[in-house]
C-alpha positions as CSV (number, residue, x, y, z in Angstrom):
1,M,-8.5,-17.3,-23.0
2,L,-10.8,-17.7,-25.6
3,Q,-11.5,-13.8,-27.0
4,A,-14.8,-12.4,-26.2
5,S,-14.7,-10.2,-29.3
6,A,-14.9,-13.2,-31.7
7,I,-18.0,-14.4,-29.7
8,K,-19.6,-11.0,-29.8
9,E,-18.9,-10.5,-33.7
10,F,-20.3,-14.1,-34.3
11,A,-23.4,-13.5,-31.9
12,S,-24.2,-10.1,-33.5
13,E,-24.3,-11.8,-37.0
14,L,-26.9,-14.5,-36.1
15,G,-29.1,-11.4,-35.0
16,L,-28.5,-11.1,-31.3
17,D,-28.7,-7.4,-30.3
18,V,-26.8,-7.4,-27.1
19,V,-24.0,-10.0,-26.0
20,R,-21.8,-9.7,-22.8
21,I,-20.2,-12.0,-20.7
22,T,-19.8,-12.8,-17.0
23,S,-18.6,-15.6,-14.6
24,A,-20.5,-18.5,-13.5
25,E,-20.1,-17.4,-9.8
26,P,-23.8,-17.7,-7.9
27,V,-25.9,-14.3,-7.6
28,F,-26.5,-14.9,-3.9
29,E,-27.6,-11.2,-3.6
30,A,-30.5,-12.0,-5.9
31,E,-31.4,-15.0,-3.6
32,Y,-31.6,-13.1,-0.6
33,R,-33.9,-10.6,-2.5
34,I,-36.2,-13.2,-3.5
35,K,-36.4,-15.0,-0.4
36,E,-37.3,-11.5,1.4
37,Q,-40.1,-11.1,-1.3
38,V,-41.5,-14.8,-0.6
39,G,-41.5,-13.9,3.1
40,S,-43.1,-10.7,2.7
41,K,-46.1,-12.7,0.4
42,L,-45.0,-10.6,-2.5
43,I,-44.5,-13.6,-4.3
44,P,-47.6,-16.0,-4.0
45,M,-46.5,-19.5,-2.9
46,D,-49.3,-21.1,-4.9
47,S,-47.8,-19.5,-8.1
48,N,-46.4,-21.3,-11.2
49,W,-43.5,-19.2,-10.9
50,Q,-42.5,-20.4,-7.3
51,I,-39.0,-21.5,-7.0
52,R,-38.7,-24.5,-4.8
53,D,-34.7,-24.6,-4.4
54,L,-33.6,-20.8,-4.7
55,H,-30.0,-21.5,-4.1
56,S,-29.9,-23.8,-7.2
57,F,-32.0,-20.9,-9.0
58,C,-29.2,-18.6,-8.5
59,S,-26.3,-20.8,-9.0
60,P,-25.4,-21.3,-12.5
61,K,-23.1,-24.5,-11.5
62,N,-26.3,-26.1,-10.2
63,I,-27.0,-26.5,-14.4
64,L,-23.3,-27.0,-15.3
65,P,-21.2,-27.9,-12.6
66,T,-17.8,-27.2,-14.6
67,A,-19.2,-24.1,-15.5
68,K,-16.8,-20.9,-15.7
69,S,-18.6,-18.3,-17.9
70,I,-21.9,-17.4,-19.2
71,I,-22.5,-15.6,-22.5
72,V,-25.8,-13.4,-21.6
73,V,-27.5,-12.2,-24.6
74,A,-30.5,-10.4,-25.5
75,E,-32.9,-10.1,-28.5
76,C,-35.2,-7.1,-29.4
77,Y,-38.8,-8.1,-30.2
78,L,-40.3,-4.8,-30.9
79,T,-42.1,-4.6,-34.3
80,S,-44.2,-2.3,-36.2
81,E,-47.1,-4.3,-36.3
82,P,-50.8,-2.9,-35.1
83,E,-51.4,-3.7,-31.7
84,D,-55.2,-4.7,-31.8
85,L,-56.3,-6.5,-35.2
86,T,-60.1,-5.9,-34.1
87,T,-62.6,-5.4,-37.0
88,P,-66.2,-4.8,-36.9
89,G,-68.0,-7.5,-35.5
90,N,-65.0,-9.4,-34.8
91,P,-63.8,-8.1,-31.2
92,H,-59.7,-9.2,-30.7
93,G,-58.1,-9.6,-27.1
94,R,-54.6,-8.0,-27.1
95,I,-51.4,-10.0,-26.2
96,A,-48.5,-8.8,-24.4
97,R,-45.4,-8.1,-27.1
98,Y,-43.2,-10.8,-25.9
99,T,-45.6,-13.5,-26.3
100,W,-46.7,-12.5,-30.2
101,S,-44.1,-14.9,-31.1
102,N,-41.7,-17.6,-29.4
103,Y,-38.8,-15.5,-29.1
104,Y,-37.5,-17.8,-26.6
105,H,-37.3,-20.4,-28.6
106,D,-35.4,-18.2,-31.3
107,I,-33.0,-17.1,-28.8
108,R,-32.6,-20.8,-27.7
109,T,-31.9,-21.7,-31.2
110,K,-29.0,-18.9,-31.6
111,L,-27.5,-20.0,-28.5
112,K,-27.1,-23.3,-29.9
113,Q,-25.4,-21.9,-32.8
114,I,-22.9,-20.0,-30.7
115,A,-22.2,-23.2,-29.1
116,K,-21.3,-25.2,-32.4
117,F,-19.2,-22.4,-33.4
118,L,-17.5,-22.3,-29.7
119,K,-16.8,-26.3,-30.2
120,K,-15.0,-25.7,-33.8
121,E,-12.5,-23.4,-31.6
122,E,-12.6,-25.1,-28.1
123,R,-13.0,-29.1,-28.6
124,N,-14.1,-31.0,-25.5
125,H,-15.9,-28.4,-23.7
126,Q,-19.7,-28.4,-22.3
127,F,-22.6,-26.0,-22.9
128,K,-26.1,-25.5,-21.5
129,C,-28.4,-23.1,-23.4
130,L,-31.2,-21.3,-21.6
131,S,-33.9,-18.5,-22.5
132,N,-36.4,-18.2,-19.5
133,G,-35.4,-21.4,-18.0
134,P,-34.2,-22.3,-14.2
135,L,-32.1,-19.6,-13.9
136,A,-32.0,-16.3,-12.1
137,E,-31.3,-14.4,-15.8
138,K,-32.0,-10.9,-14.7
139,P,-29.5,-10.6,-12.1
140,L,-26.9,-12.2,-14.3
141,A,-27.6,-9.7,-17.4
142,Q,-27.2,-7.0,-14.7
143,R,-23.8,-8.4,-13.7
144,A,-22.6,-8.8,-17.4
145,G,-23.4,-5.1,-17.9
146,L,-26.4,-6.1,-20.6
147,G,-28.4,-3.8,-18.9
148,W,-29.7,-2.4,-15.5
149,Y,-33.1,-2.9,-13.3
150,G,-35.8,-0.6,-14.2
151,K,-38.1,0.3,-11.3
152,H,-40.5,-2.1,-12.7
153,G,-38.3,-5.0,-12.0
154,I,-37.4,-5.4,-16.0
155,I,-33.9,-5.1,-17.2
156,L,-33.5,-2.2,-19.4
157,T,-30.8,-2.1,-21.9
158,K,-29.2,1.2,-23.6
159,N,-30.4,0.9,-27.3
160,Y,-33.6,-1.5,-27.0
161,G,-35.1,-0.4,-23.4
162,S,-36.9,-3.5,-22.2
163,W,-38.3,-4.7,-25.5
164,V,-35.8,-7.6,-25.0
165,V,-35.9,-11.3,-24.3
166,L,-32.8,-12.7,-22.2
167,G,-31.1,-15.6,-22.8
168,E,-27.9,-17.6,-21.8
169,L,-25.1,-19.8,-22.7
170,I,-23.3,-21.5,-19.9
171,T,-19.9,-23.0,-20.6
172,D,-16.9,-24.4,-18.9
173,I,-14.8,-22.3,-21.1
174,E,-13.1,-19.4,-19.5
175,I,-13.9,-15.8,-21.2
176,E,-12.9,-12.8,-19.9
177,P,-16.0,-11.2,-18.2
178,D,-17.8,-7.5,-18.8
179,E,-18.1,-4.8,-16.5
180,E,-21.4,-3.9,-14.9
181,L,-23.0,-0.8,-16.3
182,E,-23.1,2.3,-14.0
183,L,-26.4,3.3,-15.1
184,D,-30.1,3.6,-13.4
185,C,-33.3,5.2,-13.7
186,R,-32.1,8.1,-11.7
187,N,-35.5,10.0,-10.3
188,C,-38.2,8.5,-12.9
189,R,-41.1,7.0,-11.2
190,L,-43.2,6.8,-14.4
191,C,-43.5,3.2,-14.2
192,I,-44.6,3.1,-10.6
193,S,-47.2,5.7,-11.4
194,A,-48.9,4.3,-14.6
195,C,-49.3,0.8,-12.9
196,P,-52.8,0.2,-13.1
197,T,-53.0,-1.9,-10.1
198,K,-50.3,-0.5,-8.0
199,A,-48.5,-3.4,-8.1
200,I,-45.0,-1.9,-8.2
201,I,-45.1,-1.0,-4.4
202,K,-41.7,0.9,-4.3
203,P,-38.9,0.8,-6.8
204,Y,-37.8,-2.5,-7.9
205,I,-40.3,-4.3,-5.6
206,I,-43.4,-5.7,-7.3
207,D,-46.3,-7.3,-5.4
208,R,-47.3,-10.2,-7.8
209,A,-50.8,-10.8,-6.6
210,K,-51.6,-7.3,-8.0
211,C,-50.0,-7.6,-11.3
212,L,-52.0,-7.8,-14.3
213,Q,-49.3,-10.2,-15.9
214,H,-49.5,-12.4,-12.9
215,I,-53.3,-12.5,-12.6
216,M,-53.9,-13.1,-16.3
217,S,-51.8,-16.4,-16.2
218,E,-53.2,-17.6,-13.1
219,Y,-56.0,-19.7,-12.7
220,G,-58.9,-18.4,-10.3
221,T,-61.1,-15.5,-9.5
222,I,-60.0,-12.2,-10.7
223,P,-60.8,-9.4,-8.1
224,L,-63.6,-7.2,-9.0
225,T,-61.4,-3.9,-8.7
226,Y,-58.9,-5.4,-11.4
227,R,-61.3,-6.7,-14.2
228,E,-61.8,-3.5,-15.8
229,K,-58.1,-2.5,-15.7
230,M,-57.6,-5.5,-18.0
231,N,-59.3,-3.4,-20.7
232,N,-59.2,-5.9,-23.8
233,F,-55.9,-7.7,-22.9
234,L,-56.2,-11.6,-23.3
235,Y,-52.9,-12.1,-21.8
236,G,-50.3,-10.0,-20.1
237,C,-49.7,-6.3,-19.6
238,T,-46.9,-3.9,-20.7
239,I,-48.3,-0.7,-19.6
240,C,-45.2,-0.1,-17.5
241,Q,-42.9,-0.7,-20.4
242,E,-44.8,1.5,-22.6
243,I,-44.6,4.2,-20.4
244,C,-41.1,4.0,-19.7
245,P,-38.9,6.8,-21.5
246,Q,-36.2,4.3,-22.1
247,N,-38.6,2.4,-24.4
248,K,-39.7,5.6,-26.2
249,N,-36.9,5.8,-29.0
250,V,-36.5,2.1,-29.7
251,L,-36.7,1.4,-33.5
252,P,-38.4,-1.5,-34.3
253,K,-36.6,-4.7,-35.3
254,D,-39.6,-6.3,-37.1
255,R,-38.6,-9.9,-36.2
256,K,-41.6,-12.3,-36.4
257,P,-40.3,-15.8,-35.8
258,D,-42.7,-18.2,-37.2
259,Y,-42.4,-20.6,-34.6
260,G,-45.4,-20.0,-32.0
261,Y,-46.5,-17.1,-34.0
262,V,-50.0,-15.8,-32.8
263,G,-49.6,-12.2,-33.6
264,S,-50.6,-9.0,-31.7
265,S,-54.2,-9.8,-30.9
266,V,-56.4,-12.8,-31.2
267,P,-60.4,-13.0,-31.8
268,L,-62.1,-13.4,-28.7
269,I,-65.3,-15.1,-29.7
270,P,-63.7,-18.3,-30.9
271,I,-61.5,-18.6,-27.8
272,L,-64.5,-19.2,-25.6
273,K,-65.7,-22.2,-27.8
274,M,-62.6,-23.8,-28.0
275,S,-62.2,-27.3,-26.9
276,E,-58.8,-28.2,-24.9
277,E,-57.6,-29.7,-28.4
278,K,-58.3,-27.0,-30.4
279,Y,-57.0,-24.6,-27.7
280,R,-53.6,-26.3,-27.9
281,A,-53.7,-26.4,-31.5
282,Y,-54.0,-22.5,-31.7
283,F,-51.5,-21.8,-29.4
284,K,-49.0,-24.4,-30.3
285,H,-45.5,-23.6,-29.5
286,N,-46.5,-20.3,-28.2
287,Q,-46.4,-19.4,-24.3
288,I,-50.1,-19.0,-24.0
289,G,-50.3,-22.8,-25.2
290,A,-47.6,-23.8,-22.4
291,W,-48.9,-26.7,-20.2
292,W,-48.8,-24.5,-17.3
293,V,-51.4,-22.1,-18.6
294,R,-54.9,-23.3,-18.5
295,R,-57.3,-23.2,-21.3
296,E,-60.0,-22.0,-18.7
297,C,-57.6,-19.3,-17.5
298,I,-57.3,-17.8,-20.9
299,Q,-61.2,-18.3,-21.4
300,R,-62.1,-16.3,-18.3
301,N,-59.9,-13.7,-19.9
302,A,-61.5,-13.6,-22.8
303,A,-64.9,-13.3,-21.3
304,V,-63.5,-10.4,-19.2
305,A,-62.0,-8.5,-22.3
306,L,-65.4,-9.0,-24.1
307,G,-67.1,-7.4,-21.0
308,N,-64.8,-4.5,-21.1
309,I,-65.3,-3.9,-24.8
310,G,-68.9,-4.0,-24.3
311,N,-69.9,-5.1,-27.9
312,P,-73.5,-6.8,-27.8
313,I,-72.3,-9.0,-30.5
314,A,-70.8,-10.9,-27.7
315,I,-73.9,-11.4,-25.8
316,P,-74.9,-14.8,-27.5
317,I,-71.7,-16.6,-26.9
318,L,-71.4,-15.4,-23.2
319,I,-74.8,-16.7,-22.8
320,E,-73.9,-20.0,-24.1
321,T,-70.8,-20.3,-22.1
322,L,-72.9,-19.1,-18.9
323,N,-75.2,-21.8,-19.4
324,S,-73.1,-24.8,-20.6
325,H,-69.1,-24.4,-19.8
326,P,-68.2,-27.1,-17.0
327,D,-65.7,-24.4,-15.3
328,A,-67.3,-22.6,-12.5
329,I,-64.5,-20.0,-12.8
330,V,-65.4,-19.3,-16.5
331,R,-69.0,-19.1,-15.7
332,E,-68.5,-16.7,-12.6
333,H,-66.6,-14.1,-15.4
334,T,-68.9,-14.6,-17.8
335,A,-71.8,-13.6,-15.7
336,W,-69.9,-10.3,-14.9
337,A,-69.3,-9.8,-18.5
338,L,-73.0,-10.1,-19.2
339,G,-73.8,-7.6,-16.4
340,K,-70.9,-5.4,-17.6
341,I,-72.5,-5.2,-21.3
342,G,-75.9,-5.0,-20.1
343,G,-79.2,-4.8,-22.0
344,A,-82.5,-7.0,-21.8
345,K,-81.0,-10.2,-23.5
346,S,-78.3,-10.0,-21.1
347,R,-80.5,-9.7,-17.9
348,I,-83.0,-12.3,-19.2
349,A,-80.1,-14.8,-19.5
350,L,-78.8,-14.0,-16.2
351,E,-82.0,-14.5,-14.5
352,K,-82.7,-18.0,-15.8
353,C,-79.3,-19.2,-15.0
354,L,-79.7,-18.0,-11.6
355,M,-82.5,-20.3,-11.0
356,R,-80.4,-23.6,-12.3
357,E,-77.0,-22.5,-11.2
358,S,-75.6,-25.0,-8.1
359,N,-72.3,-23.2,-7.7
360,N,-72.7,-20.4,-5.1
361,K,-69.8,-18.2,-6.3
362,V,-71.2,-18.1,-9.4
363,K,-74.8,-17.6,-8.2
364,E,-73.2,-14.7,-6.0
365,E,-71.8,-13.2,-9.2
366,I,-74.8,-13.4,-11.2
367,K,-76.7,-11.6,-8.3
368,N,-74.0,-8.9,-8.6
369,S,-74.3,-8.5,-12.4
370,L,-78.3,-7.9,-12.1
371,T,-77.4,-4.9,-10.3
372,F,-75.3,-3.3,-12.9
373,K,-76.8,-0.1,-14.6
């Protein structure tokens, strides 16, 4: 049997912060939990997250039939960069920390190096590298003793809290597994109390339809009650992580992988002007530019963020967007943003647009926006 200590030492040299090992047995308890949540409509069936085959999702051997072991790793993505790069006259939209760069690509690259290392020692063996892939990685991380579930449903690690991305190297080599950690969040409920939309309905159970992370990545109308809670975020939400005591004393690693790097925030006004081609080029290799995230979804978020910021400098681009954007969802939220900012220019633009707008939902939004004080 290959010594786990040699694998962990090499992985640590590559810059992986936590390395644990578990068997390739299925995590059927996770399958049961997910099915329960789907049945309770806590996981929207029209979500991009939807898992069509839960049994395969929870079974590593579906990915590698001969699998015996899984090397589960974590990489800390906490940096000391400013969280908002807004400057006078240039309002920015904040991005969830894990999306500042493509840490998933970085961790997969390191997993491939581990696979090469193992092939030198153990020839004729097979490997599959994953990160944010079609596998129930959080239950595997828990079973491997990499961390434990926080009440916000995110894996917490001893030294890096939840500021980590996870990755897995599945192999047909038999490696001695680690034990689970006997740790939990005890009586702490700070993440539950801090969630702005009350999406954490009870410990470990998330109503994704209420979760801002989910809402900001799904195309459609954002409920009025949630728009102001988005603040100036363009993509994602980390409030439940920011409040977590386990995260308070984590020292930044200051890793900034070049691949897919966009930084902590981006200018909002240019987002509304971007063509599809420019949008994909700007967010190339980043999760925000992935095929499943629609440009119109991010432009909708940009309009809401500008409305929440309330800087009148955004009024001209919002008027232009309301008058000419081909997507009704974007126009709908742009009308809301103009009403939120207010002022004579916004009111005149909304009144003029109301007379020529053909989409009923947008017209209704304009009418509502004209009632803002």
